[in-house]
Every structure is written in C-alpha cells, then in structure tokens.
C-alpha positions in Angstrom: -12.9 57.8 122.1 -11.5 54.4 122.9 -8.2 55.9 123.9 -9.9 57.8 126.7 -10.7 54.6 128.6 -8.5 53.8 131.5 -8.6 50.5 133.2 -9.7 50.5 136.8 -7.1 50.8 139.4 -9.0 49.2 142.4 -7.2 46.5 144.3 -9.5 43.6 144.1 -7.5 41.0 146.1 -10.0 40.8 148.9 -12.9 40.2 146.4 -10.9 37.6 144.7 -10.1 35.8 147.9 -13.8 35.9 148.9 -14.8 34.5 145.6 -12.3 31.6 145.9 -13.3 30.9 149.4 -17.0 30.8 148.5 -16.2 28.4 145.6 -14.2 26.1 148.0 -17.0 26.1 150.5 -19.5 25.3 147.8 -17.5 22.3 146.6 -16.9 21.1 150.1 -20.6 21.2 151.1 -21.7 19.7 147.8 -19.3 16.7 148.2 -20.4 16.0 151.7 -24.1 16.4 151.0 -23.6 14.0 147.9 -22.0 11.4 150.1 -24.8 11.6 152.7 -27.3 11.1 149.9 -25.4 8.3 148.5 -25.1 6.5 151.9 -28.8 6.9 152.7 -29.8 5.7 149.1 -27.6 2.6 149.4 -29.1 1.8 152.9 -32.8 2.5 152.4 -33.4 2.3 148.6 -31.0 -0.4 147.5 -31.3 -2.4 150.7 -27.5 -2.7 151.4 -26.3 -3.0 154.9 -25.1 0.0 156.6 -21.4 -1.3 156.8 -21.1 -1.9 153.0 -22.9 1.4 152.3 -20.4 3.1 154.6 -17.5 1.6 152.8 -18.8 2.5 149.3 -19.5 6.0 150.6 -16.0 6.3 152.1 -14.4 5.1 148.8 -16.4 7.6 146.8 -15.5 10.4 149.3 -11.9 9.5 149.1 -11.9 9.6 145.4 -13.8 12.8 145.3 -11.5 14.4 147.8 -8.4 13.4 145.8 -9.7 14.5 142.4 -11.1 17.8 143.8 -7.9 18.4 145.8 -9.7 19.0 149.2 -7.8 20.1 152.3 -7.5 18.7 155.8 -10.9 19.9 156.9 -12.5 17.8 154.3 -10.7 14.6 155.4 -11.4 15.4 159.0 -15.1 15.9 158.3 -15.2 12.6 156.3 -13.7 10.8 159.3 -16.1 12.3 161.7 -19.0 11.3 159.6 -17.7 7.7 159.4 -17.2 7.6 163.2 -20.8 8.9 163.8 -22.1 6.4 161.4 -20.2 3.5 163.1 -21.4 4.6 166.5 -25.1 5.1 165.5 -25.0 1.8 163.5 -23.5 -0.1 166.5 -26.1 1.4 168.9 -28.9 0.6 166.6 -27.8 -3.0 166.2 -27.4 -3.2 170.1 -30.8 -2.0 170.6 -32.4 -4.2 168.0 -30.5 -7.2 169.5 -31.8 -6.3 173.0 -35.3 -6.0 171.6 -35.1 -9.3 169.7 -33.6 -11.1 172.6 -36.4 -9.9 175.0 -39.0 -11.7 173.0 
C-alpha cells in the first residue's frame, strides 16, 4: 500500500517565492512599526527630547536591519523616516518659538 504513493510532481517555485516575499514584507513592516512605536514611546511616555529619541530609534533600527539582513529598501525607508522626523521636529520648534516670542 505504501509503495503505491508517489510524491507530487508539481513545480512549487512560484509558491515558494510568494511565501519568501510575504515573510520579508512581514519582517520589514514589523521592524518599521516597532521603531515608530519606540520613538513615540520615548518622546511622549519617557519624556525624552525628539532628537535623542530619534538617535536611539535610528541605532535600534540600524542594529535590527543588520541582524535581520534587510535590503536597500529598508535602509532607504529608515532614512526617509529620519528626514521626515527632522523636518517635522524643526517645524514644530519653529512654530513653538514664534508663538513664545509673540507673547
């Protein structure tokens, strides 16, 4: 009875590639969301300044990216998030300074 069994002959390379891609996207999104939560926690819950929280988050992101062997898109996304944070932090400080100077 067992000798009647034949292993499947279907080519599963496409399914394998889809699975590997889905796992890479899951890891990528999980790391970025974790870094965003870390940054927001440091700024709002721990009371750190936004610059020091950004530095800690970038270090954590760099270590995570190296350990999990992320590609160029990850490093680009990390840089874009850092630039957006610097711009929004600078604009916020500028507006706060203008409001404080007007009083």
